[in-house]
C-alpha positions as CSV (number, residue, x, y, z in Angstrom):
1,X,-31.9,70.3,50.0
2,X,-28.9,71.6,48.0
3,X,-28.9,72.5,44.3
4,X,-25.6,72.1,42.5
5,X,-24.8,73.7,39.2
6,X,-21.9,71.7,37.8
7,X,-20.3,73.0,34.5
8,X,-18.3,70.3,32.8
9,X,-16.8,69.6,29.4
10,X,-19.0,67.7,27.0
11,X,-16.4,64.9,27.0
12,X,-17.1,64.3,30.7
13,X,-20.8,64.8,31.0
14,X,-21.9,61.3,29.8
15,X,-19.9,59.3,32.4
16,X,-20.7,61.8,35.1
17,X,-24.4,61.8,34.4
18,X,-24.5,57.9,34.4
19,X,-22.5,57.8,37.7
20,X,-24.9,60.2,39.4
21,X,-28.0,58.3,38.1
22,X,-26.4,55.0,39.3
23,X,-26.2,56.4,42.8
24,X,-29.9,57.7,42.6
25,X,-28.8,61.3,42.5
26,X,-31.2,63.5,40.6
27,X,-29.6,65.3,37.6
28,X,-30.9,67.5,34.8
29,X,-28.6,68.2,31.8
30,X,-28.5,71.6,30.0
31,X,-26.4,72.3,26.9
32,X,-24.2,75.4,27.3
33,X,-21.2,77.0,25.6
34,X,-18.0,78.3,27.2
35,X,-16.8,81.8,26.6
36,X,-13.0,81.6,26.0
37,X,-12.7,78.7,23.6
38,X,-16.4,78.7,22.6
39,X,-16.3,75.0,23.3
40,X,-19.2,72.8,24.2
41,X,-20.0,72.5,27.9
42,X,-22.8,70.9,29.8
43,X,-24.4,72.4,32.9
44,X,-25.8,69.8,35.2
45,X,-28.5,70.8,37.8
46,X,-28.1,68.3,40.6
47,X,-30.6,68.2,43.5
48,X,-29.1,66.5,46.6
49,X,-29.8,66.1,50.3
50,X,-27.2,67.8,52.5
51,X,-26.1,64.4,53.9
52,X,-25.1,63.3,50.3
53,X,-23.3,66.5,49.3
54,X,-19.8,65.1,49.9
55,X,-20.6,61.9,48.0
56,X,-22.0,63.9,45.1
57,X,-19.0,66.3,45.0
58,X,-16.6,63.2,45.0
59,X,-18.5,61.8,42.0
60,X,-18.2,65.1,40.1
61,X,-14.5,65.3,40.9
62,X,-13.9,61.7,39.8
63,X,-15.6,62.1,36.4
64,X,-14.4,65.6,35.5
65,X,-10.8,65.5,34.5
66,X,-8.5,68.3,33.3
67,X,-6.7,68.0,29.9
68,X,-4.4,70.2,27.8
69,X,-5.5,71.0,24.3
70,X,-3.7,73.0,21.6
71,X,-5.9,75.6,19.9
72,X,-5.9,78.8,18.0
73,X,-7.6,81.7,19.7
74,X,-11.2,82.2,18.5
75,X,-12.0,85.4,16.5
76,X,-13.4,88.2,18.4
77,X,-11.2,87.6,21.4
78,X,-8.7,90.4,22.0
79,X,-5.1,89.3,21.6
80,X,-1.8,90.5,20.3
81,X,-1.7,90.8,16.5
82,X,1.7,89.1,16.4
83,X,0.3,85.9,18.0
84,X,-3.1,85.9,16.2
85,X,-2.4,82.7,14.2
86,X,-0.1,81.1,16.9
87,X,-1.5,77.9,18.5
88,X,-1.6,77.9,22.2
89,X,-1.9,75.2,24.9
90,X,-4.9,75.6,27.2
91,X,-6.0,73.5,30.1
92,X,-9.7,72.6,29.9
93,X,-11.9,70.3,31.7
94,X,-12.5,69.8,35.4
95,X,-15.7,71.1,36.8
96,X,-16.9,74.4,38.2
97,X,-19.6,73.8,40.8
98,X,-22.0,76.3,42.4
99,X,-23.9,75.2,45.5
100,X,-27.2,76.8,46.5
101,X,-29.5,76.2,49.4
102,X,-33.1,75.3,48.4
103,X,-35.8,76.4,50.7
104,X,-38.5,74.2,49.3
105,X,-38.8,71.4,46.7
106,X,-42.1,70.5,45.0
107,X,-42.6,67.4,42.9
108,X,-46.0,67.0,41.2
């Protein structure tokens, strides 16, 4: 068994979660927060058999899109004083996925 941790934007988590459930892929949702923009993320724990790994990664890729947003840097983040109030374009979205091998799985 594989355990995937997929960190996705809140905007993408609903369609991604539904797509995984529709394909009978186990998923658990955990609310999390990103460090740079302090925006809302969702971390999905996904348990999947090795033979369904490629299918699962394709679903994650399909439902996790990148987008560009304009933002002002959050306070507490080091930046040049001249640009402190200057809006900046930042690419967000997509997914960061960590894959782990699971030695045993127990369901009670």
